[in-house]
C-alpha positions as CSV (number, residue, x, y, z in Angstrom):
1,X,0.0,0.0,0.0
2,X,1.2,3.5,-0.8
3,X,1.9,6.0,1.9
4,X,0.1,9.0,0.4
5,X,1.0,12.5,1.7
6,X,-1.9,15.0,1.9
7,X,0.7,17.7,2.7
8,X,3.4,17.4,0.0
9,X,6.9,16.4,1.1
10,X,8.6,19.1,-0.9
11,X,6.5,21.7,1.0
12,X,7.3,20.2,4.4
13,X,11.0,20.2,3.6
14,X,10.9,24.0,3.8
15,X,10.2,23.5,7.6
16,X,12.8,20.8,8.2
17,X,14.8,20.8,11.4
18,X,17.6,18.9,9.7
19,X,17.8,16.9,6.4
20,X,14.4,15.2,5.8
21,X,13.2,15.7,9.4
22,X,10.6,18.0,11.0
23,X,9.3,18.6,14.5
24,X,5.7,17.3,14.7
25,X,3.5,18.7,17.5
26,X,0.5,16.8,18.8
27,X,-2.2,18.2,21.1
28,X,-2.0,17.4,24.8
29,X,1.7,16.2,24.7
30,X,4.6,17.5,26.7
31,X,6.9,18.2,23.7
32,X,7.0,17.6,19.9
33,X,8.7,14.7,18.3
34,X,11.3,15.0,15.6
35,X,10.2,12.8,12.7
36,X,11.1,11.9,9.1
37,X,9.1,14.0,6.7
38,X,8.2,10.8,4.8
39,X,6.3,9.7,7.9
40,X,4.2,12.7,8.7
41,X,1.0,14.3,7.1
42,X,0.3,11.0,5.3
43,X,-2.0,8.0,5.3
44,X,-1.9,4.6,3.7
45,X,-3.8,4.6,0.4
46,X,-5.3,8.0,1.2
47,X,-5.9,8.8,-2.5
48,X,-7.1,5.3,-3.6
49,X,-10.8,5.2,-4.6
50,X,-13.2,2.6,-6.1
51,X,-13.9,2.9,-9.8
52,X,-17.2,1.9,-11.3
53,X,-15.8,-0.9,-13.3
54,X,-14.3,-2.5,-10.2
55,X,-10.8,-2.3,-8.7
56,X,-9.0,0.8,-7.5
57,X,-7.4,3.9,-9.0
58,X,-5.4,6.7,-7.3
59,X,-5.0,10.5,-7.6
60,X,-1.3,10.4,-6.8
61,X,-0.3,10.9,-10.5
62,X,-2.5,14.0,-10.9
63,X,-1.3,15.6,-7.6
64,X,2.3,14.8,-8.5
65,X,1.9,16.8,-11.7
66,X,0.4,19.8,-9.8
67,X,3.2,19.6,-7.2
68,X,5.9,19.5,-9.9
69,X,4.7,22.8,-11.3
70,X,4.4,24.5,-8.0
71,X,7.6,23.3,-6.3
72,X,10.1,25.5,-8.3
73,X,7.8,28.5,-8.0
74,X,7.6,28.2,-4.2
75,X,11.3,27.5,-4.0
76,X,12.0,30.8,-5.8
77,X,9.5,32.8,-3.6
78,X,11.2,31.4,-0.5
79,X,14.7,32.2,-1.8
80,X,14.0,35.7,-3.4
81,X,11.1,36.7,-1.0
82,X,9.3,38.2,-3.9
83,X,7.2,37.0,-6.9
84,X,5.2,38.3,-9.9
85,X,1.7,37.8,-8.5
86,X,-0.1,39.4,-11.4
87,X,-3.0,37.4,-12.6
88,X,-1.6,37.4,-16.2
89,X,1.4,35.3,-15.2
90,X,1.2,31.6,-16.1
91,X,3.1,30.7,-12.9
92,X,0.6,32.7,-10.9
93,X,-2.2,30.4,-12.2
94,X,-0.1,27.3,-11.4
95,X,0.7,28.5,-7.9
96,X,-2.9,29.4,-7.1
97,X,-4.1,26.0,-8.5
98,X,-1.7,24.3,-6.1
99,X,-3.0,26.3,-3.2
100,X,-6.6,25.5,-4.1
101,X,-5.9,21.8,-4.4
102,X,-3.9,21.8,-1.1
103,X,-6.9,23.4,0.7
104,X,-9.3,20.5,-0.3
105,X,-7.0,17.4,-0.2
106,X,-6.4,17.5,3.6
107,X,-8.5,15.6,6.2
108,X,-9.5,18.9,7.9
109,X,-11.4,19.9,4.8
110,X,-13.2,16.5,4.7
111,X,-14.2,16.9,8.3
112,X,-15.5,20.4,7.7
113,X,-17.5,19.3,4.7
114,X,-19.0,16.5,6.9
115,X,-19.8,19.1,9.7
116,X,-21.4,21.4,7.1
117,X,-23.5,18.5,5.8
118,X,-24.6,17.5,9.3
119,X,-25.6,21.1,10.1
120,X,-27.6,21.5,6.9
121,X,-29.3,18.1,7.6
122,X,-30.2,19.2,11.1
123,X,-31.7,22.5,9.9
124,X,-33.6,20.7,7.1
125,X,-34.9,18.2,9.7
126,X,-36.1,21.0,12.0
127,X,-37.9,22.6,9.2
128,X,-39.5,19.3,8.1
129,X,-40.5,18.3,11.6
130,X,-42.3,21.6,12.2
131,X,-44.4,21.0,9.0
132,X,-46.7,18.2,10.1
133,X,-48.1,17.4,6.7
134,X,-44.7,17.5,5.0
135,X,-43.2,15.4,7.8
136,X,-45.8,12.6,7.4
137,X,-45.3,12.5,3.7
138,X,-41.6,12.1,3.9
139,X,-41.7,9.8,6.9
140,X,-44.2,7.4,5.2
141,X,-41.9,7.2,2.2
142,X,-38.9,6.5,4.4
143,X,-40.7,4.0,6.6
144,X,-43.7,2.6,4.7
145,X,-44.4,-0.1,7.2
146,X,-44.7,2.2,10.2
147,X,-48.1,3.4,11.3
148,X,-49.1,7.1,11.2
149,X,-49.5,7.0,15.0
150,X,-45.9,5.7,15.5
151,X,-44.6,8.4,13.1
152,X,-46.4,11.1,15.0
153,X,-45.0,9.8,18.3
154,X,-41.5,10.0,16.9
155,X,-42.2,13.6,15.8
156,X,-43.5,14.5,19.3
157,X,-40.4,13.0,20.9
158,X,-38.1,15.0,18.6
159,X,-40.0,18.2,19.3
160,X,-39.8,17.5,23.1
161,X,-36.0,17.0,22.8
162,X,-36.2,13.3,23.8
163,X,-34.5,12.2,20.6
164,X,-32.0,13.8,18.2
165,X,-31.6,13.0,14.6
166,X,-28.2,13.7,12.9
167,X,-26.6,13.0,9.5
168,X,-24.2,10.0,9.6
169,X,-21.1,9.9,7.4
170,X,-18.7,7.0,6.8
171,X,-15.4,7.1,8.6
172,X,-13.6,7.8,5.3
173,X,-15.5,10.0,2.8
174,X,-14.7,9.0,-0.8
175,X,-11.9,11.2,-2.2
176,X,-12.1,10.6,-6.0
177,X,-11.3,12.7,-9.0
178,X,-14.8,14.0,-9.5
179,X,-15.0,15.2,-5.9
180,X,-11.6,16.8,-5.9
181,X,-12.1,18.5,-9.3
182,X,-15.5,19.8,-8.2
183,X,-14.2,21.2,-4.9
184,X,-11.1,22.6,-6.6
185,X,-13.1,24.4,-9.3
186,X,-15.4,25.9,-6.7
187,X,-12.4,27.4,-4.8
188,X,-9.9,28.0,-7.6
189,X,-11.8,31.0,-9.2
190,X,-12.3,32.6,-5.8
191,X,-8.5,32.4,-5.1
192,X,-7.7,33.8,-8.5
193,X,-9.7,36.9,-7.6
194,X,-7.6,37.6,-4.5
195,X,-4.7,40.1,-4.4
196,X,-1.8,38.0,-3.2
197,X,1.3,39.3,-1.3
198,X,4.5,37.8,-0.2
199,X,4.8,38.0,3.6
200,X,8.1,38.1,5.4
201,X,9.0,38.8,9.0
202,X,11.3,41.2,10.8
203,X,11.1,39.1,14.0
204,X,13.1,36.2,15.4
205,X,9.8,34.3,15.7
206,X,9.3,32.0,12.8
207,X,6.2,30.7,10.9
208,X,5.0,27.2,11.5
209,X,2.7,25.1,9.4
210,X,0.2,22.3,9.9
211,X,-1.7,19.4,8.4
212,X,-4.1,22.0,7.1
213,X,-1.7,24.7,5.8
214,X,-4.2,26.9,3.9
215,X,-6.0,29.0,6.5
216,X,-9.1,31.1,5.8
217,X,-9.5,33.7,8.6
218,X,-12.8,35.5,9.1
219,X,-13.1,39.0,7.7
220,X,-14.0,41.7,10.3
221,X,-17.7,42.2,10.6
222,X,-18.7,39.0,8.9
223,X,-20.0,35.9,10.7
224,X,-18.6,33.5,8.2
225,X,-16.2,34.7,5.5
226,X,-15.2,31.6,3.5
227,X,-12.9,31.8,0.5
228,X,-14.8,34.7,-1.1
229,X,-14.6,37.2,1.8
230,X,-11.9,35.7,4.0
231,X,-8.2,36.4,4.2
232,X,-6.1,33.4,2.9
233,X,-2.8,32.7,4.6
234,X,-0.3,30.0,3.5
235,X,3.1,29.7,5.3
236,X,5.8,28.7,2.8
237,X,8.8,28.5,5.1
238,X,9.8,29.7,8.6
239,X,10.4,33.2,7.2
240,X,8.1,33.5,4.1
241,X,4.3,33.2,3.6
242,X,1.6,34.1,1.1
243,X,-1.5,36.1,1.9
244,X,-4.5,36.6,-0.3
245,X,-7.0,39.4,0.5
246,X,-8.6,42.5,-1.0
247,X,-5.9,45.1,-0.5
248,X,-3.5,45.7,-3.4
249,X,-0.2,45.0,-1.8
250,X,2.7,42.8,-3.1
251,X,5.0,42.8,0.0
252,X,4.1,42.7,3.7
253,X,6.4,42.5,6.7
254,X,5.0,40.9,9.8
255,X,6.1,41.8,13.3
256,X,6.4,39.3,16.2
257,X,2.8,39.7,17.3
258,X,1.5,39.1,13.7
259,X,3.6,36.0,13.3
260,X,2.2,34.7,16.6
261,X,-1.3,35.3,15.4
262,X,-0.6,33.5,12.1
263,X,0.9,30.5,14.0
264,X,-2.1,30.3,16.3
265,X,-4.4,30.1,13.3
266,X,-2.3,27.2,12.0
267,X,-2.9,25.5,15.4
268,X,-6.6,26.3,15.6
269,X,-7.4,25.2,12.0
270,X,-5.1,22.1,12.1
271,X,-6.5,18.6,12.1
272,X,-4.1,16.7,14.3
273,X,-0.6,18.2,14.0
274,X,1.4,21.3,13.4
275,X,5.0,21.3,12.2
276,X,8.1,23.5,12.6
277,X,11.8,23.5,12.1
278,X,12.5,23.9,15.8
279,X,11.4,22.6,19.2
280,X,9.4,25.1,21.3
281,X,7.6,24.8,24.7
282,X,5.5,27.9,23.8
283,X,4.2,26.3,20.6
284,X,3.4,23.1,22.5
285,X,1.6,24.9,25.3
286,X,-0.4,27.0,22.8
287,X,-1.3,24.0,20.8
288,X,-2.4,22.2,23.9
289,X,-4.8,25.0,24.5
290,X,-6.7,24.2,21.2
291,X,-9.3,21.5,20.8
292,X,-9.5,18.8,18.1
293,X,-12.2,19.7,15.5
294,X,-12.9,23.2,16.7
295,X,-11.3,24.7,13.6
296,X,-13.6,22.6,11.4
297,X,-16.9,23.3,13.2
298,X,-19.6,25.1,11.3
299,X,-23.0,26.6,12.2
300,X,-25.9,26.9,9.7
301,X,-28.2,29.6,10.8
302,X,-31.9,28.7,11.0
303,X,-34.1,31.1,9.1
304,X,-37.6,31.8,10.5
305,X,-40.4,31.9,8.1
């Protein structure tokens, strides 16, 4: 079985502590563990999927092509700390395509999609339950052998808070080409519209990264920003990052406090791990203060009619 990386190895090498190693932080631990890059941010047969004709296929080849285009671009940005981020550049499109794909290929995105699906299902269920006629029609189709009296009892129990109905997803959501392409094409145009800047730091504090490197932070005044209205932040190395937002800037210098905020976002939105080129008690303590899954939680607002 293949050990598939959902965060590319070439990207993680920018945060290496020594050749081919990186410090991996896990929540609720005393200190990070220095590991081989080939062992982290990966899962056995992560990209394998069932094909209709039977058997399995993998996305590894497609992702390898995207990574091969982005790797030299990112290497140059890290080295020169600048880049032509104009939308007419061919390399600009390749870089943004890589970022878009990176944002949807990680487990954190799958978890957030499941959470969003559950929230929508619960809102839909509330709306259906409160419509007695519509509820009975749907319930009879779903359970044709159940009596109307039993269906109404179930409805009353739900309204009284005695039972709770939620959407259930398999442990591993299918990650096939159609799903990835659909998600990527939803996000890619939105990222292309952003104004992107190269971010450096004048501080001794370094950027860290995570198993969910593409962070979307909420725009001030908006309850949920998403890719359209949010600020996109992607660390590229301990000293260089990219940021996509509305302002027309090409170079930004972060101070110590701003680097700390960017690092906390990496911790908050991570799935299970953050990575850095160094060992730090402060990073471990801050990471221990975050909770698993909170960065992927969503809330769908109920609309009263």
